[in-house]
N, C-alpha and C positions, 0 to 999 in steps of 0.2 A: 504493500500499499504506500509506504513511504517513498519507494522508488518511483511509483506512478505520479506522486505529487511533485517529485523533483523534475520528472519529465514534463509535467504540465507547466511548472514554473519556467523551465528552460524554453518551452515552446512559446509561452506568452512573451518572454523577453525577446525571443527571436522575432516575433510579430511586431513588437514595438520598435525594434531596430530597423526592420524592413520598412515599417511605416514612416519612421523618422527619415530614413534615407530617401524614400520616395518623396516626402515633403520637401527635402532639400533639393532634389532633382527638379521638382515642380517649381520651387522658388527660383532656381537658377534659370529654368526655361522661360520664366516670365520677364527676365531682365532684357531690356531692349536698348538700342542706341538712340532712342528718341530724346531730343532736347540736349544732346551732348556737344553741340557746336555753338560757337560764338557768332556774332553778326548775322542773326537770323533775318534781318531786313533785306539781305542780299537775295533772299528767295522770293520776295514779293514781286509779282508781275508789274512791269513798268509802264505799259501802255494799254489803253482800253481795247484796242483791236485784238491783240493776242490774248488778253484776259477773257474776252467774250468767247474766244474759241477754246477755253479750257487750258490756256497756256501751252497748247500743242503747237509750237512754233519752231522747232529745231530744224525743220526741212522746208519752211515756207519761203523765206528770203524776200528781198526787195522792200524791206520796211525797217524803220529804226527800232522796232521791237526785236529785231534779230540781234541787236547788241547784247541783250540780256540772255537770250537762250542759245544762240549760235552765231558768233561774229562773222562766220563765213557768208551768211546771208546778206550782209551789208554790201557785198560786192555787186549785188543785183540792183541797187538803187540807180536812178538816173539824175544827173545834175546835182542839185543841192536840196536838202530837206531838213526841217526842224520840227520838233514836237514838244509840247508841254503837257504833263499829266498831273492832275490833283485828285486825291482820294481821301475820304475820311476812313482811315483804317480802323481796326477793332479797338474798342475802348476809347473812342474819341482821339486816337492818335492820328496826327497829320502826316501824310505821305506826299511828297512832291518829286517830280522827275522832269529834267530838261535834257534834251539831246539834239545834236545837229550833226550832219555828215555831208560830205561832198565827194564827188568822183572826179578824178583826174585821169584823162585819157592816157593809156599806156603805163599808168602807175598803180592805180587802184583806188579804193575808197578810204577816206580818212574820217574819223568821227570822234566825238567827245560827248560825255554825258555827266550829269551830276544827280545823285540820288540823295534825298534828305528825308529822315524820319524823326519826328519830334513829339514829345508828350507835353501836355499843358503843365504849367507851373503848379506846384503843390506846397503845402506848409511843411517845414521841417519840424518834426516832433521827436521828443525824447521821453524816457521813462520819468525823469524829473519834471519835464515840461510837456505834458501830453496835449496841451492846447496850442503849442507852438512856441518856438524860440524867437520868433520875429524874422527868421530867415525863410527863404523860399528856394526850392530846387526844381530842376527839370532834367530830362535826359534827351540826348540828341545823337543820332547816327548819321554819318556822312560817307559817301563813296564818290570819288572822282575817277572817271574812267576815260582812257584813251584807246581808240580802236583803229585797226588797220585790216583791210580785206582786199583780196585780189582774185580775179578770174585767171587761172592758169590756162584754161581752155574755155571754149564757149559752154562747156558742160561741167567743169570742175572748178571750184573756188575754195580758198582757204582764208582763215581770218584769226585774229588774236586780239585780246584786250589786255591792258595793263591798268590795274586800279589801285588807288590808295584808299584805305579804309580807316575810319576813326569812329570810336564809340565813346560817348561822354555821359557821365551821370554826376551831377553836382561838381565837385572838384577833382574827380577821378576820371581817367580816360584810358583807353587802349588803342594802340595804333597797329596797323598791319598793311600788307601789300599782297596782291594776288594776281594770277594770270588766268586767262581763259583761252582755250584753243578750240577751233572748229573746222569742219570740212563739210562741203555741200556738193552733191553730185546729181546731175540730171540724166536719167536713163534714156536711151533711145526709144524705149517702149512707152508710148503715150506721154512722154515727158514726165514720168514719175520721178519725184525728187527724193533723194536719201540724204539725211543729215546726221551728223554726230558731233558732240561737243563735250568738253571737260571744263567745268566752270569752278571758280574760286579755289584754284590750286595755289596755296601759299603757306606761310609759317603760322604757328599758333599765336593767339592774342592773349595778353594778360593785362588786367586792370591795375593801374598805378595812379598815385596821386596823394595829396595831403590829407584826404579823408581817411586814409589807411594808416596815418601816423598818429601816435599818442605817447603820453608819458606814463610811466608805471614804476611803482615801488617794488623792486624785486624781492624784498623780504620785509613785509609790513609788520611782522611780529617782533622784530629786533630794532633797537635804537643804535645810533652811531654809525650805521652803514650809509651807503648812497641812497638817499630817499627817493630820488626820481631819476630815471634814465629814459632817453628817447628810444622808442621802439616803433616797429611797423608790422602790420599784418601782411602775411605772404599769401597772395591769391594764386589760384591754379591757372594754368594756361590752357586754353581751349582751342581746338581746331576750327578752321573756317568750314562753312557748310559746302563741302565738296560734293559735286554731283556729276554723274556721267549720263548723257542723254543720247538716245538713238531715235530718229524720227523718220517718218515717211509722209509725203503729201503729194497731191496731184489734183487734176481737174476732172470731175465727173461729167460736167457739161461746159462747153465753151464755144460761144458764137458771138456775133456782133452785139447782141443785146443782153445775154445772160452768161454769167460764169458761176459755176458751183464748184467749190474747192473743199477737199477734205484734208485732215491732218491728224496724225497720231504719234505720240511720243512715249517711249518707255524710259523711265528715270530710275537710276540707282544712286541714292544719296548715302552719305556717310553718317547721317544723324536721324535716319528713319527707315522704314521698310520701303521696299520697291513699290512703284505705282505706275499708272498709265494715264496720260492725258489725251483727250480726243476732242475734235472740233470740226464744225462745218461753217462755210461762209458762202452766202448767196449775194451776188452783186448784179444789179440791174442797170444797164446802160452806163456803167462806170460812174454812177451817181449815188444810188442808194444801196447800202449793204445791210444784210441781216445775218446775225451770227449766233451760234449756240455751241455748247460744248459741255464736257464733264471732266473735272480735274480730280486728281488723287484717287483714281479708281484702283481698287485692290489694296490700298494702303490701310494698315491696321489702325483702328480707332480714329479714322479720318472723319472730320465734321463737314457735312454738306458735300459740295462738289459740282452742283449744277451751275452753269453760267450761260448767259445770253446777253445780247446787246445789238446795237445798230450803229451805222456810220453814214455820214452824208458828205459828199464831195461836191463843191460848188466853185464857181469862178465869179467873185464879186465884180460887177462892172465890166464883165467880159475880159477880166484879167487873164493873162497868160499863165499866172501862177495859181494853181488850184488850192483852195482852202478846204481842209477836211476836219470834221468834228465827229468824235466817236464816243460812245457810251457803253459801259459794261456793268452788268450786275453779277455778283458772286454770292452764292449761298454758303454760309459757314455753320449751319446747324444751330446748336445751342448758343453759339457766339453771334447769332443773327446774320446780317448781310452787309455787303460792302458795295458801294457805288463808285465807279471810276469814270472820270471825264478827261478826254484828251482833245487838244486842238493843235493843228499843225499846218504847215504850208510847204509846198514843193516849188522850187524856183527853176 
């Protein structure tokens, strides 16, 4: 009888160990790379046209939106082009983007852009002064980008971006630099386009500044030693949101009055799970455009994804330089929605 009890106890302990091991395996399996990169504002779509198409723009080309997704597409622009985008991002955050580019015959396309993300000012509060210290703080993100793209043949183009990145919150900041690379190929079969890009390839970013400095008594329980020494908190360094994109696009219908284009991108980021973006664009008489798409398809725990929008191209006073206005709506689930507005001109 005693031996049976021993066997029973041993069996129960074995079950507990197996259960504990399984729980550890399950806990490990739930660990993801989501939210492990700095400068998250670099992932936000920069223009209303591409955003309305679910940000599936790696293989589109011929637009300043290509600077963000695949710089090789910049080689397809004609003449000079400029665009400005404003959007009220999530939680009343302001997002602004300005870009321009021009093409030089025999050399390629040159472009530059500025991306800015800023939060409203808020009151500085401490444990001792929960109603405020009289100071106010805000945070700002900035990226300055230079682009170059060139058509090596009439069907193959390459492009690259070089960007300076700065993140600031109150008196602390982090600086960094990154490169983007991209290629775009037009197939001889129905002019289907294939694109690929690697974005935000650069060194890690670390927050530094006087907000991290403080004075501390190293041994408060003893008298006669150094009462205060200057010290600083050491912050971790975080990688940039590196992403690899592969895209395909083309025209389902194209004639003198109607153009229907499709686009699809597969994205592999370093700070989230893989996803797919897809989009459609209907253009009528090169004047009115209707767009729709779905972003972050198959991404784990993604919020929303549905996008749609419209665009209008016009020539004020019979001007030779067309003016285009674009709008995009993006659904972010429990985080509500985002509205984007872009205005631009081609010269």
